[in-house]
N, C-alpha and C positions, 0 to 999 in steps of 0.2 A: 503494500499500500504506500502510496506516496502522494503526500502533502508540501503543497505549497504555500505559505502564508504572505501575507502582504498587509504590509503599514499604509492602511487608504488613506490618512490624512496628510502621508508624503507626496512632496515631488513625484510626479507619476513619470517621469521620466526615469526614473530610477528605477524604475519596476516592472510597466509595462514593458518593456521588451522581453523580459521571462516571462511574464503574461503570458502574451504573445505565444509564443515558443511552448510552453504547456499546454495552451490552449489549444495549437496545432498538432501538438503530440496523442491529444484523446481526438483530434480530427481524424487522422491519419490510421488511427490504431483505437477501434473502440473498446479493446481488451486494457488499453493502458488504465484507464481508473484512476488516472491522477488527481483528485482534488484540491481545488482551490477555497482559501479559505480569508475573509478579511477581518482585520481590526483596527477601530479608527483611534490609530496614536499616530504619531507621528514616525517614531521608529521603535524597533521592536524590543524588547528587555534583553534579549540575549546578541550576539553577535556586532557587539560594539558600535552600534547604533544605525544598523542594516534595518534598511527596508523591505526587503525581501528573504525568506527564509526557503530551503527547498528541506524536505527529511525523504528519504529513500528506506521504507521496512524501517527496519532498529538501526539503521547507519548514521553517524553522525552528519548533523546540518550542514549546510551549506549555505552561506552566506553570499549579498550582491549577485545584482544581476546579469555579470558577466561568469560567476567562477556558477551561476546556476544555470545558465546557458550549456556552457560547457559542459557540466555535471548531464544535464537531460540527455545532449548527442552522445556520451556514453554510455548513457543507464538505454537510450531507443535510438541506433544507430540508422534506421531510417531515416530520420530528422536531418543526417547530414548531407546527402546527395555528394553531387562533385564540386571540386576545385575548391577543397580542404583548406589549405593555405589562403585564398586569398578570400574566403569566408571569415575566417580566424581575424587576419587584416581589420576587415570590415567592422566587426563584432568587435574590436578593441578600441574601434575609431568611435562605437557608438556613446564611449562617454564624452566626448567634445561634443553633445548635443544635452547634455545635461545641465547647464549654468541657464541660470532666468534672465540673464542679460542682454540684450541684443547682442553689442559689440561683440561678448564671448564667441557668440554662436554665426555672428556672422562668417567670421573665415571659413569655417568646416561648412556651413550651407553652400557659398559660393564657389568650394572645391567642390562637392557633389555635385551641381549643379552643372560646371564644369563636366564633369565625370559622365553627367547623364545626357549630354548634350544629342549624342544617337543611337541611345540607348535607352529600352521599354525597362528592363531589370538591372539592377547595381553591376550583376553577376552573369554571364550568358546569358538563355533564351527562355528561360521559369524561376518563379518565383525560389528562392532560397533563403538560408537563413537571415542574411546579410540586407535583404528587404526587409523580412520582418522585427528583425532587431532595430535595425536605423529609421524604420516608419515608426516602432515603436519609442524609439527617442523625441521624435521630434513631433507628433502627436500627443507624448507625454508631459509636452515643454509648453506652457502656456503662453511665451514668448512666439518659440518656432510656432506653433498652431496658427498664432494670428498671423504669422510672416505667412504661411501656407495658402490662408484665406485673404489677403490683399495679393498675392499672384505676382508679385515682383520679380520673381525667380522663374522665369518660365520651364526650367525643365523640371525643376526639381517640384516644382507644383503641378507642371501634369506627370510626373512618376506618381505624386502621392495621392493625387485620385485617382491612377491609372488601379495602384494595388489595394486602393481601399472599394473600388466599385466592382475589379473581376475576383477579390475575398471577400465574399459576403460576412464569413466568418470572423474577420477580424473587426469589424462593425460592430456585431452581434457582441464581441469578446469585451469590447469598451464599452457597449450599452450594457452590459450585463455588470459590468466592473462600477460603472456608475450609478447603476440602478441600487448597487446592493449598497454601496455608500452611503447611498442619500438614504435607504431603508432604516440600515444603523443610526446614521445622523436624526431621520425621523425617532427613533427608540427612545433614544438616548433623551431626544427633547421632551418627549411625553415623559419618562423619570424623573424629569425635572433638574435640580440645580445640580452641579457637581459637589461632593462634599468631601474633593480630597482638596486641602487646605493645607496640609502638612504643619498639624500642631507639633511641637516640638515636643524633645523626649518623651513620647507616648510610651516607648519601649521599658519607661520604671513605672508607668502604671500612671490613669487616667483619672483625676478626681475633679469632677464639676460640681459648681454650683447654683442654684435658682434663689435670688433674694429678693422677694417680694417686700414692698411695707403693708403692714395691713391696717393701710388707709382709706380703702376702696377695694372695690370690686377689679377682680382681673379684667382685661381689655383684651382684645386681640394681638397688641403687640406684645402686652406680655406671654402670649400664648405663643407665641414665636420665640422668644427668651428660653421658655421653661420647655418648650420642646427639641430646642436643638440643643441645651443642656442634657438633657434626658439624651438624645440620638447620639452625641459624642460618648455620653457615658454610659450607657446600656445596647447600645446596637454597634457603634463604630469601632469601641476598643474593651466593651465589656469593665466598665471600669466602675466609680461609684459615683453618685449624685447626692449632693445635697440640698436640702429645700432650708433655705434660712430665713427666717424672718426678721428684716428689719426694722426692728421696734425701738426706734432710736427718739421718737418724737409722740409725747405723751399726749398731745395737743389735740392729734389727728387719729390718733391709733384705738383700734376697737376689740375687740375678741369676739365679734361680730364678724367683723371683714375678715380677721386668720381664719378662723371656722370656715367661712364662705370660700378661700382661696383655697383651701385644705379639698374641699367638697368636689371647684372649679379643677384641680388640677386630676383629683380622680374621675373626673369624665372625660377626661382629655387622654386618658391612659397613662397618666404620670402616676410611678410609686416610689416616692424619693429612698433612698437607702437609709437617708435620717433624716430628722427635722429636729433643728436645732434656732436659737433664738441669738439675738446679737445680746439680747438683755442676760443671758447666763453668761454674758463676757464684762459686763459691767465694771464688774471688781478688779480684774487686771487690766480694761480698757484705762481707770481711774489709775492706776498705778504706770501703766505707761506712757500719759501724761503726765504725772508727777515727774516723770525721768527727764522728759522732754524739759521741764521748765526747769529740773535740777542743772541741765545741761545744756540749759540754754539756749536751746533749740526751741521753745515756746515761749508766748509772752501774755499777759494777761493786758486785755484793752477795754477802756471803759467809752471809748469813741462813739457819736451820734452815728447811728447805722448808715445815714444821708453821707455825711461827710467819709466814712470808710471809705463808700463805695467811689464816691468821685477821687478818694485820696488814691483807692488802688487803680482806679482809671489811668489818672495823673503819674501815678509812680511815683507818690510821697509817701517820704516814712510816715510810721505815726507817733505820735508824743511821743507814747507809753514803749515803745518799740524796744530801747536802750536801759527799762526799769531792772532793779536788780534781781537777783534769781527770789532773796527773800520776798522781797513785796510781790512778786509773781505768786509764790507759795501762799500768802497769807490772803491773796485776790481768790486765786482758788478755792480756798479756804473756805472763803464768806461764800461762795459759790456752790460750795456742796452743801451748807448750810440751807440754804436759798432765803439767806436773809434780802432786808429793804438794799441794802450795800452790794451783796453779793449780786443781787438783777441788774445790777449797772453793768456787768462786766461779762466777757468773752475771753474764749484761751485763743491764740492766734499761732500755728504755726509759723517757726524763724525762715521763711526758706528765699523771699526774695522782696528786692523793695519793687523792681523796674524790668524785671523778666519781659522779653517780647510778649511770652506766654502767660497772659493774666492769671491765669485759673493758679501760674506757681508763686502771685505777690501775697504770701501770707495770710494762705486762706485760714477760715475759722474753725477749730478742732472740737470746743466745747462750747455748752451754752447752759445758763440757768435757766430750769424752768420745774416750778414748784408743785405745779399737777401732778396727779396721783398717776402711776403706771397702770398699764390694764394687768399687769403680771406682777410687776416689784412692787407695787405699794407705793407707799409713802417714803422707803427707804434711800430713795435716790434725789438728789433735787438739782443733780446736774447733769450733762447728756452728749454723748460724743454724734459729731454728725456725722453723715454719710462716708465722706471724702476721708475723715479718720480711722474711721472703725473699721469700710471695709477690706480693705491690706492685711489690717492686723489679722481680723478675725477670719480672713480666706488664709493666711500662714497659719496662724495658729492649729484652722481645722486641717489641714493638709490640702487645700486646694491646689492641685497643679496647674490647673489651665482656667485663666476667669474671661469668659463670654463676655462683653459689653458691648451697648451699642456704640455707635461711633460716635454718637455727641457726648460722648464723656473722652475721645481721643485726646481732647485738650488736657485733660485732667490724668491721662497716664503716666506721664512725668509724676506729678504728685503723688500717684499711687505707690509709685519705684520711691521717690525721696522719702515717704513713709518708712518703709519695708527696709531702706539704706537707715536711716536717722535711728533705728531701733534694731539695728541689725537683726533683722527677721529672717526668715529664709524665702528665698527668692519665689514669685509667682508667672507662672507666663501671662499674657493676656493678648484673646483673641479680638477685635473688634468687626462685629458686623452691623449689618444695615438696622437700621429701622422700618417697622412696616408699614408705610400710611397710605391712606386712602382717601382718596378724592370725596368733599364737602361729608368730612367725617373729626372731630374734634378725639385725638386722643391723649390731650390733658388732662389730669386726674381736678387740678383743678377748675376748669373748667367745665368737666360731666359733675364736679361736686356741685358746682354752681347753677347746672341744670336741674340739677335731685333738687337742690334746698329752694329755686324759684317756681317748683312747680313745671317746669317746661315738660317735661317728663314725668311717667309715673312713677319711677323711682329703677333702681341698679338693673332690674331686668327687665327694662324697657325696652321691647323690639325694636326700636328707632335706633338703640342705645350698642354701640360696638366691643360691649365687653361680652363676655361670655357666656353670662346667664340670656343677655339681649339677644343676640347673634341664635340661641336656640331655643327660646322664646319662640324668634319668628321662622324658624324650621330648621336650620342647619344642625348637620347629621356631627358628629364626633370626629367618625371616620374621615368625613370630606375636608373637615376641618384643620385635620391633620397632613392629610395628602398635601393641599393647599397649600400650608405653610411652611411643610416639609420641601415640595416644591421648590420654593422661594429660596432653598440654602442658605448660605452662610456667606453670602456675596457681600461686600462691604457699599456696592453701589445701591445710592437712594433714589428710589422711584417712588412716585405718587401711583398705586394699584388702582383700578377700577373694579368697583364691587361687582360687576357682568361676570368679570373670570373665576371671583369667588363661589357667585353661586352658580354657575354654571360648571363646579366641581360638584356641585349639591348637586344636583339634575341626576347628574351618572348614579349616584348612589338611590336615590330616592324613586325614578320611576320605575326602575324594575321593580319593586315591593310596595308603590301606593294603590290600595286599592280603589277601583275607579265606583263612584256615584254620580248623582246627578241633583244638580238645582237648577231653580227658577226662579229669576229677580220675583218677587212680589209687585213691582210696581207696574200698574197695568198689563198685568198676565193678560194674555188671552184665554179663552175658550174654545174648543175644537172640537165640533163632532166627528168621531171617524164613522164614514160608513162602511160596512161590509165587516165589522170586528164583529168580535159573539154577543151576541146580547148581556151576557151576566159578565162581569167583572171576574179576571183570572191571575194567578200568579204563576211564573216558572222560575225557577232556579236557574241562575247563569252565573257564569264563574266572574268574580270582583277583579282580575284580572285577565285580560285576552293573552298574555303571552306569561303567564305565571301561576299556574294552577292549583299551587302549595299556598297561596292565599285562601285559597276555600271558596266557597257559593255566597251569591245573593241573592236575596227576591227582588223581580222583576213584577212589577204590577200593568195588565192592560185590561182595558175595559173602553165604551164609546165616548169617553167625556178623558180629554188631556186637556192638559196648561202647557202653553208654548210663549214663550219670552217674546215683548212686547217688539222689540228690535228686529226678532228675528223673522214675525209675522210684518211685518212695515214693507218688508225685501220682496215678499212671494206674488205673486200675479196669477190669476185664474187659468186654470189647465195648467199650470205648471208642477210639474213631477218631482217631488223631494223626495227626501230619504229621512223618516223619523229612525234615529240610531237605535241599534237592537231589538228593531221592530223590522222595518221595510219599508219600501218605499210607498208614498200616499200622492196621490192628485187632488190638488188644489179646486176645488168648485166653486165655491162663496166666499167671497171676502165681507166681514161688515163694516163699517166704519161707523165713528160716532157723529148723532147729527147736530153735536156744535161743532161751527166753522171756526171755530179757534182752536179747535182739536181736531186732529190728524188722525187717533189713536185705530186700532185696527179692536171693536170688541167680539167678533164672533166670528171663528173659521168653520168651513165644512169641507172635508176631506174624505175623499173616496178612496181606500184600503188598495193598495195596487201590491202583491204581497212578491208576485211575477217579474216583478219591474227589475233594473240592474241597476244596483245601488255604484256600480261602478261610471254609471252614465251621469248620473244628477252631479249640480255644480251644488247645492244646499243640503247639508248634514244636518240635521238639527238634534238639541235633547230637548226632552219633553217628560213630563210626569203626569201618571193616571190620576186623577181626582178620586177615583174610588177604586175598592180592594186593597187600600193601605191608608198607612195614616201618616199622612207629609206633616216634615218634622219641622218647625222654623229654625231658620239657623240666620246667623248675622255673619259676615262677611266684614275682613277689617284688610282696608291697604295701607302702606303707610309711604312716605314720602321723606326726603332726607330733610334734617332737623335746619340746616343749614345752603344757603344757596350759592355758596363761592366754592369751586373745583378748591382750593388751597387757602386757607386763611394767614396770612400775614403777620409778622410780628408786631406791626404797628397797627393792625386791624382791630375794631371794636366789634367782636361776636356779635352786639347786639343789632349790629344795622345787616348783619346777613342771617337772621335768623325767618327760616320758611314762617309763613303766616299759618299756614293750612297743610299738615302732614299726617292726617290721619280720617281715612275714608270709609265708611260702613254705609252697608244696601243690605236689607230685609230681603230674606228668599224663602223659599221653600222646598226641602229637600227629600229623597227618597227615605222610606221607612228604615232601613237598613242603618242610617245616620245615628238611629235613635240608639245603637250597642256603640257609639264609638266613646272613647276612654280620653280624658285628658292627656295628650303630648303624643296620639296618634294622628298619623299623616297620609293622607288622601289627596287620590285627585277629584275634583270635579271636573266632568268631560267637558269642553269645550270653556273653561274659567280658569281653569291653572290647578297647582297643588297648593295643599292647606295643612297647618297643625291645628289640631284641637288643642283653643286654649284653655276653654269652659263646654264640659257635656251637656247636653241636651237633657234638663230635669223638666216635668212636667208643667208647666206655666212660664217654665222660663228658655230662651232659647239657645241653641248651640251656641257660640261663640268661635272661629275659627279662622286665622290668624295666614292670609297670601303670602305665599313663599315665593321671593322671587329665582327666577329659571335662568338668568345671563342677559334675557333679552331685554326690559330694563335693571338698571342699578339699584331703584330706591331699597 
């Protein structure tokens, strides 16, 4: 068994001669059985950067187009033909057509043009390996091939076309090669982003961490961070994932948020190996700060917040920067007690006054806050900032790789400074891009404002980008994981469109969503069906035409049915239409309102025509029998974006871009089977779309269903 392996992303000139000779061997002898396979790489792992590898049986692999052709000739002598020495000379010359700049190949092309002035073939009067090899070198080189298309070198161009036209197997081989390469590229694209980001020192083990602050619910941006950390810890490297709650701000944090975050991680299929809290390390962090104060690497500062901000921007040193160690320790002690005096002070790291990177200009590392903490109570009155505690706790907990969004990039030197200042174990940092969406806010502060002002119902509002919000809208966890992991750990910042997100979801819900029928109540039209049975009856039909495992549903048939007003308005008398899940019918009579200001249809008369061909009708409509079943009242809810601008800029006032109407409700009647639906069930109302049940039907109260986008609209 022989196998030729090709690096399909390489310069084709370097491997096409060998590929064509291998194809020729298969052409001339059907017993050759030489397999050709492609790898979507620039060079093969073995062979010192080779782009082609030939393995014959269990023998030693051969690398490089010229060596492979020689090996093939030796293995399959029928390839050689006459003029062995002349052919070898031209095989050796093929490499002169590899370079991808015209100046390098112009000389060899002119020589070939001169040689072919009175010849149809390079050697003799029939096709030889010389023609195949040189043609492959030229065809595989984009620059040389472009020259052939321009036709400036008459003899070479004539020969090039002649070889291709008289040997259809050559064109077929090139077409097959390109098709396979395209197929692999498409498959790779479908798989999503590459995770080959070369994390450092992974052979020593990988420990990642996801550090949410328990001051709100997880949104889709947090989901990306959580899933990436989970992927590298558990799938890529079989390491350890820590979920560490960054609970250092008692003003904002609640146990409610903490519990919700853990629930959301479970929903996403993320199981941390350890759950820890920054508050577990308050004692150690306090003493690390004391150490920095004693070593002159930090100082206490009571500068007004606005003045401090201005000084940092201008590169001006604080008046407190050169206070003594004893003064700084005394102020820190007052902060620790939470006294009125202590509240005036903060602790700043003594990094730099005027570093071009403003994140390095003496950042605050500790603040005084007398409010009780949801875990530690009133024990502490001083709390570390994220920039101080994050590198320290990462190092203490054994984190090997800190994955951070790119907005932390300016603070990465600050992270490293903390580790160096305290002589702590190093941690590798990898930046990845935030996941931004058009017309969507991911700022926790702004989302909190929306909740507090009653713009939304709560953190699980289906218009919100929180995990709970998009779940309530109808996103499946499988689709969420796929979409986020397809974005990968790239550092490129892009504004994503929700249509891509919901299109991914549709792939998951369409095969398993039972089909139901709903008719809008507003001006619904009563139609009389002539030819139907006198008495109403029920038939069992599959809930999903392509998925019988979902079971059966009841479909009621009778002489009286409801049709939506918008459908009825499109009918013409004597027109044949299709009643979905029943058959064809002919519109015989259309009655309209007598009110001249109202053009609504009031009644229809249809003749059942079951022998009609449903494929030939233009209008296929949904309907509901008013007899033989109890019609279920439902409320169908659709939503729009909360804001009207694709991207809110830093200086924009969000209130100026609030969408005045984001909620749309319609009253409808649904088939009797809808009475059995439970909260969170996902169904399709035919011709209306997919819906998630937010409130099930209770006698006296309609079921409430939220429309699930499918990618056609991004709302």
